[in-house]
N, C-alpha and C positions, 0 to 999 in steps of 0.2 A: 117742460119740453124736455126730450130725452137727450142726454149727452153721455159720452164715456169721459168718466173721472177716475182718478187715482187718490187713495187716502194715504197711502205708504208708497215706498220705493219697492222695486222687485221685478219680477218675470211678468209674464202675461197673467198670472193669478190674481194681479193687483188690479186689472181692468175691470171697471163696474160699469154697466149701463145704468144710469140713475135718472130721476125726474127732478129738475130744478125750476125755480120761478124764471119766466123770460125776462130777458134785459131790455134797457132803454139806450139807443145810441146816445153817444157824447156829442159835443158840439162839432167836431170834426170827424165823426163816424157815420157810417152807414150800417143800418140793421139789416142783415141778409138772411133769406130763407135759404138754408143751405141744401143743394140737390146733391152734391156729391163731395167728397174729401178724400185725400189721398195719404198714403203712408210712406214716410220716409226714415231712413236710417237715423235721423234726428229725432224722431218719435220714440224710437226704440231707446235711445241714449237719455231722453227726458224722463220716461218710463222707470228706467232703472236708477236714476239719481246722478247719471253722468254729467248733467248739466248744472249741478247746484253750484260749482265753482265759478260758474259764468255769469250767472244772475239769479235773483232770489225767485222763490216758487212759493206760493201760499197753498198749502195743502187744506182741504181738497181742491183739485183743479182739473179743468177740463182740457184734454189733450188735443191735439191736431193742429196743423199749420196750414197747408194748402186746401183750398175749397174752391168752389164754382157754385154759383146761386143766383138770386133775384132779389134786387133791392126792394125790402118792405117799407122801410122809414128811413128818413135822414135827419141828421143832426142840424142844429138851427144855422150854422155857419157853411153848411155844405152847398156848394152851386155847380160842381161838376158832374152830380149824379142825381138821378130822379127816380122815383119810385118806379118799379118795372123792369130798370135796366138789368141787363144780365152782365153779372161781374164775375171775377175771378182774382184770387190773390192770396195773402198770407195772413192769417189770425195771429195775434200775440199771446202766448202762453204765459210770459213771465210777468212778473208783478202783479198787478191786478187785473190782467188780461183774462180772455177766456178762449179756448181752442176751438178748432172747427169741426171736431167729431161731435157735432149738436145740430139740432134740428134748425136752431137760428144763432147767429153770432154777430156780435157788435164788432166792426173791424175799422180800423184808421183808414181815411181816404188816401193817405201816403202810402199805404201797402196794398192798395187794390187799382184794378182798372177794368175797362170794359172787355168782356172775354172775347177771343178770336170768334168771328162769324163762322168760320169753316168747321169748328168742331162741335160736338155734344157736351153736355155738362160733365159726363165722366171723364172725357179726355181733357176738357179744359181744367178741371181740378187735378190732374196728373202733371200739369205744366209747371206751375210757379218755382218751385224750388229748383228742380232739375234744368228747367229753361234759363231761369235768371243765372244760374251757375255757370252753364256753357256761355252764355252772352257775356257776362263779367269777365271769364276766363279768356276766352279767344279773341273778343273785341276790344276789351280794356286792358288786361295785362299783357298778354301775347301780342295782339295787334297782328293776327295771322294775315299773311297775304299768299298771293298766288304763286304756285310752284315751291313754297316751303313745306317743309317736311315736320309733321307732328305725330308723336307717339300719344295714344289715349289709354289708359289702363282702365280696365273694367268696362270695356266698350258694350257690353250688353246691358250695363245697368241704367238706371233711371238717368243720371247724367250722361254717361257715356255715349248712350244710344243718340241723346240730342247732339252732343259734341261733335260725333261723327259727321252727322248730316249737315251740321253748320260748316265744319272744317272742309268737307267737299265742295260745298256752295260757294266757298272763297277761293276755289282752285287749289287747294293743298293735297299733298301726299299724305294720306293717312295710315298708319299702322295702328293695330289695337290688338290688346292681349284679352284673352276670353276662356271660359273653359270650353271643352270639346263640343257640350250640346248647345253652346251659343253661336259656334263658328258660321254657320250657314245664315242665322239672323243678322249677324254682323257685315257678311257678304253683301246681303240684300241692303244694307244700309249704305253701301258704296266703298267700305274699306278697301284699300289697295293691298294691304298685308295684314295677314291675321296670324297671331301667335297663341297657341295653347299653353298658358301658363302651367297647367297642370301635368304637362309631359316632363320625362325626365331629360337630362342634360347631354349634348350634343359633344362627341370627342374632339372634333375640329372643325367647328361651324364656319370659320371663314375660308376654309380650302376647298369648299364646294358650292355649287348652286343650290339656293335654298328654296326652290319653288314647290316641290311636292316630295313626301316620302310616303312608303307604303309599310304598314304594320301587317306581317303574315300572320294568318289565322288558319286554324284547321279548315274551317268552314267557308271563310271568303277573306278579302283583303280590303282593309279599309284605308282610305286617304285621308290625310291631314295638310291642310294648306298652310304653310309656313311664310311663304313670301307673296310674290305677285300672284293675284287671283286668276291671271292670264299667264301661265307660266312660259319660261323661256323653251323654245322648242329643242335647244341643245342640253337642257338640265336633265341629269341622270336621276333615277328614283333609287331611295335607299330603303333597304330593310331593316328591321328592328336592331339586327346586330351590328349594322354600320352606323346607325344614327340614334343616339341615345341621348337623354338629359338635355332638352333644349332649353336655351334661357334667352330672353329678348335681348340682354346686353351682349351675348355673343354673336347675335345676329345682325342688329341695328348699330348704326354709326352717323355721324354727321347730321344729326336732326336738330332742326331750329328750336322745337320746344316739345316738352312733355307736360300732359295734363293728367295728374295722377289722382285718380278717385278710390284708390286701394289703401295706400298708407303702409306702413311698416317697414321692411327691408326693401320692398319695391321702391320706395322714394329714393333710398340712398343708392341702390343699383342704378336708377334711371339717370343719374349724373353721367355715367359712362357713354350713355348715347349721344348726348348733347355736343354739338360743336363748340367751340370757344364764342362767347357772346350769345349763347343760346339761353333759353329760359324754361325753369321748371316751375309749374304752378301745382300745388298740392292742396287738396281738399281736407287733408288728414293733419293739418297743423303745420307749423313753419319748418321748412327743410333745414338741415344743417348747414349753418352759415360757413363753416369752415371747408366744407366739402365744396360749396359754390366757390370759394375762392380758389380752392384747389383746382378746379376743372375750368375756373375763369368763365363762369355762367352766373346768371341770376336766378335767384329762387325766392319764390312768394307762397305763403302759406294764405289761402283765400277763406274768408268768412263771407259768405254769399249776403249780398243786401237784396232782398225782396221788394223793391220799391216800385212807384208808378211808372218810372221811367223805364226800368228794365222789363216790366210787365207790358208796356206799349211797344217796346222794342220786339218782345217775344210776339205779340199778337201780329205784327207786321210780317214777321217771318213764317209763322203759321198761316197766315190767310195768303201769303205768296207762295205756299207749297214748298219753301224752302227746308222746313223741317216737320216731321209728323211724330207725335207722340205714340209710343205703342202702351196700350193697356193689357198687361198680363192677365190679370184676374180681378173680378168684382167681388166684393162681399157686402153684406147688409150690415147695418149698425149693431145688430144683436149678435153678429158673428165676428165682432172687433177682435176677439181672442184668435180666431182664424186668420184673420188677416194680418195680424202682427206675426203670428207663428210662421205665415207664408212668406212675409217680408224678412224675417229673421234666418230661416233654414230653408226656404225653398228656391233660392236663387233666381228670382223673377227676372224675366227679361222686360226691360221697361219698368212700368211702375204697377202697383198695388193700389186698387181704388175701393174706396167704401161708398155705396150708394145709400143716400140718406132720405131724399124727399123726390117726389114726382118721378 
């Protein structure tokens, strides 16, 4: 069967489409014919060797976590799945496991579930990591409630675009940071406040209303939403000379929660927007405990668990039209290098998917 493997760590040049023997499922596994798999930043880290300190990897190995497909065979102790079931979940690449960028994959039943009925295979394959991450963060760590305020960094990304929808379904006020090209996409998801993190910094951000400003241009005038998508009628508009260097921590304050999918200095700067007793959840490692104490907030570094419980909850949300995954681009297995490159430098909205079977 065709698989995507690496024999050494590196850039996209180490990705190989190879033929290997088909596998048999273990006692508590199902063998799945993979219809689609999706690319995550995690896959890039595995490819480059960034996960060696976390767990052992046996080279060569098959890459890929998120998948969707049809059960072909069940292990002898499996009772909750049958041949022909449409499933989705996460393959295990560590240890002796095998990844999802393959025509078939054996998956632990603890890491898969029946796929949502209302989506196709490509959409289902895009969901496991990003959806489980959002569910774990908002429902288990933050426990987000009606009328609370949350800032979501990387709002147009895989995790971010699901988190915005889930937060809005709970009645929260949502602010999101994005690049300019993603502003309208995030507005459509329901974000109440959109901040372009690439713009320069404001001179005196708290002295004026921050609904809209205009950047003068020889040919036209471009509008950027900074605060409420429905701006206050009394808010003035500012030209580039009056309004420079915007930073989210200069605009936002008194937030109940921050969900950070970006990391770096964004994590440290995020403490400033939280109220006392607020919570910061980061997907990029454990936040600084000293800063958490200084600002009197809680801080958690989340490592997402893609398990049957989270996947079943995610299926409920998808089938109830609470969240909808956005697939930015679909590649074939033979174009895996292009898929990884697009994930790495293309700034995709939502997810990048690899179509494998049917």
